[in-house]
C-alpha positions in Angstrom: -3.5 9.0 -8.6 -0.1 8.7 -10.3 1.8 5.5 -9.6 4.9 7.5 -8.9 4.2 11.0 -7.5 7.0 13.5 -6.8 7.1 16.6 -4.6 10.0 19.0 -4.8 10.6 20.4 -1.3 13.1 23.3 -1.3 14.9 24.2 1.9 14.8 28.0 1.4 11.6 29.6 2.8 10.3 32.6 0.9 7.4 34.7 2.1 5.4 34.2 -1.1 5.8 30.4 -0.8 4.7 30.2 2.9 1.8 27.9 1.9 4.0 25.4 0.0 5.7 22.3 1.4 9.1 23.4 2.5 12.0 22.1 4.5 14.3 24.5 6.4 17.5 23.6 8.0 17.5 23.0 11.8 20.2 21.7 14.2 23.9 22.6 13.7 25.8 22.6 10.4 28.2 19.6 10.0 31.5 20.2 8.2 29.9 22.9 6.1 27.2 20.7 4.6 23.9 22.3 3.7 20.6 20.6 2.7 19.3 22.5 -0.4 16.3 20.3 -1.4 14.4 17.2 -0.6 12.3 15.4 -3.2 10.1 12.5 -2.0 9.1 9.9 -4.6 5.8 8.1 -4.0 4.4 4.9 -5.4 0.7 4.4 -4.7 1.0 6.6 -1.6 4.1 5.1 -0.1 7.4 7.1 0.0 9.9 4.7 -1.7 12.8 7.1 -2.4 14.2 10.5 -1.6 16.3 12.7 -3.8 18.4 14.9 -1.5 20.5 17.9 -2.8 23.4 19.0 -0.6 25.8 21.9 -0.9 29.5 21.6 0.1 32.8 23.0 -0.8 34.2 19.5 -1.5 33.0 16.3 -3.1 30.9 14.1 -0.7 30.9 10.4 -1.5 27.9 8.3 -0.4 30.1 6.3 1.9 31.1 9.4 3.8 27.5 10.3 4.8 24.9 8.8 7.1 21.3 9.6 6.2 18.6 9.1 8.8 14.8 9.6 8.4 13.1 10.4 11.8 9.5 10.3 12.8 7.8 9.9 16.2 11.2 10.3 17.7 12.7 7.2 16.2 15.6 7.2 13.6 15.6 5.0 10.6 18.6 4.5 8.3 18.3 5.3 4.6 21.1 4.5 2.1 22.6 6.7 -0.6 22.6 4.5 -3.6 23.5 6.8 -6.4 25.4 10.0 -6.9 22.9 11.8 -9.2 24.7 15.1 -9.9 27.9 17.0 -9.2 27.2 20.1 -11.4 29.3 23.0 -10.2 31.7 21.6 -7.6 29.5 22.7 -4.7 26.1 21.0 -5.2 25.6 17.2 -5.1 22.4 15.1 -5.2 21.8 11.6 -3.9 19.0 9.1 -4.4 18.1 7.6 -1.0 16.3 4.4 -0.4 15.2 2.7 2.9 17.7 0.3 4.5 14.7 -1.9 5.4 10.9 -1.7 4.7 10.4 -0.6 8.3 12.4 2.6 7.5 9.6 3.9 5.3 7.3 6.5 7.0 3.9 4.9 7.9 0.8 5.9 6.1 -1.8 7.9 8.1 -5.5 8.3 7.3 -6.7 11.9 7.3 -10.4 11.3 6.8 -12.7 11.1 3.7 -10.6 8.2 2.5 -7.4 10.4 2.1 -4.1 9.1 3.2 -0.6 10.6 3.6 2.8 9.5 4.8 3.6 10.5 8.3 5.6 13.8 8.4 9.3 13.2 8.9 12.7 14.9 9.2 15.9 14.1 7.5 19.2 14.0 9.4 22.6 14.1 7.8 26.1 13.6 9.3 29.5 12.4 8.2 30.7 9.1 9.3 32.7 9.4 12.6 31.3 12.9 13.2 28.9 13.7 16.1 27.6 16.9 14.6 24.7 16.8 12.1 22.1 18.8 10.3 18.4 18.2 10.5 15.7 19.4 8.2 12.4 20.8 9.4 9.4 18.6 9.1 8.8 17.2 5.6 5.0 17.1 5.0 3.7 15.3 1.9 0.1 16.4 1.1 -2.8 14.0 1.5 -3.2 11.7 -1.5 -6.6 11.9 -3.1 -6.6 8.7 -5.0 -8.2 5.3 -5.6 -5.9 3.1 -3.6 -2.6 3.1 -1.8 0.1 0.4 -1.6 -1.3 -1.4 -4.6 1.3 -4.2 -4.5 1.0 -4.9 -0.8 4.5 -3.8 0.1 6.2 -2.5 3.3 4.7 -4.8 6.0 4.5 -3.7 9.6 3.1 -5.2 12.9 -0.6 -4.3 13.2 -1.4 -6.5 16.2 0.8 -8.5 18.6 0.4 -11.5 16.4 -0.2 -10.1 12.9 1.6 -8.0 10.2 -0.2 -6.0 7.4 1.1 -4.0 4.4 1.0 -0.3 5.1 -2.2 1.4 4.1 -4.3 -1.8 4.5 -6.3 -2.8 7.6 -6.8 -6.4 8.8 -10.3 -7.9 8.5 -9.7 -11.5 9.6 -12.5 -13.7 11.0 -11.3 -16.6 13.1 -13.0 -19.5 14.7 -12.3 -22.5 17.0 -10.4 -25.1 15.1 -9.5 -22.6 12.3 -6.2 -21.2 10.9 -6.3 -17.7 9.4 -3.1 -16.3 7.8 -2.2 -13.1 6.1 1.5 -12.9 5.1 3.8 -11.4 2.4 4.0 -13.3 -0.9 7.5 -12.9 -2.2 10.2 -10.7 -0.9 7.8 -8.5 1.0 5.7 -7.8 -2.1 2.3 -9.3 -2.7 -0.1 -11.0 -0.3 -0.8 -14.6 0.5 -3.8 -15.7 2.5 -4.8 -19.0 3.9 -7.9 -20.3 5.7 -8.2 -23.8 7.1 -10.9 -25.5 9.2 -11.5 -28.9 10.5 -15.1 -28.7 9.4 -16.8 -29.4 12.7 -19.2 -26.5 12.9 -21.7 -24.7 10.7 -22.1 -21.4 12.6 -20.4 -18.9 10.4 -17.3 -18.0 8.4 -13.5 -18.1 8.5 -11.9 -15.3 6.5 -8.5 -13.8 5.8 -8.9 -10.3 4.5 -7.4 -6.8 4.2 -9.3 -3.6 3.3 -9.0 0.1 2.9 -11.2 3.1 2.4 -10.8 5.2 -0.8 -11.9 8.7 -1.5 -12.4 8.1 -5.2 -13.5 4.8 -6.6 -11.7 4.2 -9.9 -13.4 3.3 -13.2 -11.5 0.0 -13.4 -9.0 -2.0 -11.4 -6.4 -4.5 -12.6 -6.2 -7.6 -10.4 -3.4 -10.1 -10.5 -4.3 -13.1 -8.3 -4.6 -16.9 -7.9 -6.6 -19.2 -5.8 -6.5 -22.9 -4.9 -10.3 -23.0 -5.1 -13.2 -21.5 -7.1 -16.4 -19.9 -6.0 -18.7 -22.6 -4.5 -22.3 -22.8 -3.3 -24.2 -25.7 -1.9 -27.4 -27.3 -3.2 -29.4 -24.5 -1.5 -27.1 -21.9 -3.2 -25.6 -20.9 0.1 -22.0 -19.8 -0.2 -19.3 -22.3 0.8 -16.0 -20.6 -0.3 -14.7 -17.7 -2.4 -11.6 -15.6 -2.9 -11.3 -12.2 -4.7 -12.1 -8.5 -4.3 -15.1 -6.8 -2.7 -16.2 -3.2 -3.2 -18.7 -1.7 -0.7 -20.4 1.6 -1.3 -23.1 2.5 1.1 -25.5 -0.5 1.2 -24.2 -1.8 -2.1 -21.7 -4.7 -2.2 -20.0 -6.3 -5.3 -17.7 -9.3 -5.3 -15.2 -10.3 -8.1 -14.3 -13.9 -7.3 -12.1 -16.7 -8.8 -14.3 -19.2 -10.6 -14.0 -22.4 -12.6 -16.6 -21.0 -15.0 -15.4 -20.8 -18.6 -16.6 -17.2 -19.0 -17.3 -14.2 -16.8 -20.8 -14.2 -15.4 -22.8 -12.3 -12.7 -25.4 -13.4 -10.2 -27.0 -12.1 -7.0 -26.4 -13.6 -3.6 -28.7 -12.0 -0.9 -28.3 -8.5 -2.4 -24.6 -8.8 -3.2 -23.6 -8.9 -6.9 -21.2 -11.8 -7.6 -19.0 -11.4 -10.7 -17.2 -14.7 -11.5 -13.7 -14.3 -13.0 -12.6 -17.4 -15.0 -9.4 -18.8 -13.4 -7.5 -22.1 -13.3 -6.8 -23.4 -9.7 -3.4 -22.1 -8.4 -2.7 -20.3 -11.7 -2.0 -16.6 -11.6 -4.7 -14.6 -13.6 -4.8 -11.0 -14.5 -8.3 -9.6 -14.6 -9.9 -6.2 -15.2 -12.6 -5.3 -12.7 -14.8 -2.9 -14.7 -17.0 -0.5 -12.7 -17.7 2.4 -15.1 -20.5 1.7 -17.5 -21.6 -1.4 -15.7 -25.0 -0.2 -14.6 -26.0 -3.5 -13.0 -23.3 -3.0 -10.4 -24.8 0.2 -9.2 -21.4 1.6 -8.1 -20.5 5.3 -8.4 -17.1 6.1 -9.8 -15.3 9.0 -8.2 -16.9 8.7 -4.8 -16.0 7.0 -1.5 -15.9 3.3 -1.1 -14.3 0.4 0.8 -12.2 -2.1 -1.1 -11.4 -5.5 0.4 -9.3 -8.5 -0.8 -10.5 -11.7 0.8 -10.3 -15.4 1.1 -13.4 -16.9 2.9 -14.8 -20.4 3.7 -17.8 -21.6 5.7 -17.1 -23.4 8.9 -19.0 -26.4 7.7 -16.1 -27.0 5.2 -12.9 -28.8 6.0 -9.4 -28.5 4.6 -7.2 -25.6 3.5 -7.8 -22.8 0.9 -5.2 -20.3 -0.2 -5.3 -17.2 -2.3 -2.5 -14.9 -3.5 -2.9 -11.3 -4.5 0.1 -9.8 -6.4 -1.4 -6.4 -7.1 -4.7 -4.5 -7.3 -4.1 -1.3 -9.4 -6.6 1.5 -10.3 -7.0 2.0 -14.1 -8.8 4.8 -16.0 -10.9 2.8 -18.5 -14.0 5.0 -18.6 
């Protein structure tokens, strides 16, 4: 899937184009303004900008217009940042960006690992005017790709006490005496996780994690992350702590984890393949997670899988462990 996908959505419906994605004017015209075209721009499945072309008999400056994106009956303000074009004195185009991350249409799952932004409408009116024009529903096709929201942007409330980046689902495991945190890293971009336990029990695990299903597992992924701790086992080789990425495909499970090892190495832990990625504690590391051509992983490129980023510790351990994920991007390295 392209990092930045674009879909040109004209507002004039022709019979031959009935199957295409189209927007047709609705509502009432305002001061002789007409929506000609809407072009959503997507970054890893998330609508991050809209190019809107309007027609008018006079120049329309951005400060004159109010743009609102509407879904599920709720309006969300978008800002006209740039006057893109004023070609013939009647047509003008603006680049719209969301006023806040919450103004971005949510991502919905359509099955088989496919995702798409929730359908929305665009409303336009002039400042001080009560009349407005509204587009018909804008539908962006389902994205058949390896991953969405690869930089953990656009956070929204997923439970009464937790926020998650759109497209990702929460997979925390809590316990008595434990602290589990998933929060934005910097400026709403990136992911920081923290697990902390007093070390009074040995019943199970404390984990901070996000996951999503993908329709097509990529041949490689680029991971930028850091961890306060490396992959640790006890004397009986039982796992004590780890942070990294997990890929699940059927009954197959593979972990790529931060490790104090000087070189990448792989081992088996109860049927799960563990790939240790050399890292320095708290230092950001960029790693390539290779899937294609690695027969020992037994993963199938191009088919469905679940991908999880995680920070886990056993309840027998005390203290705090943090891990930060800046991005997880699909690469074609076959």
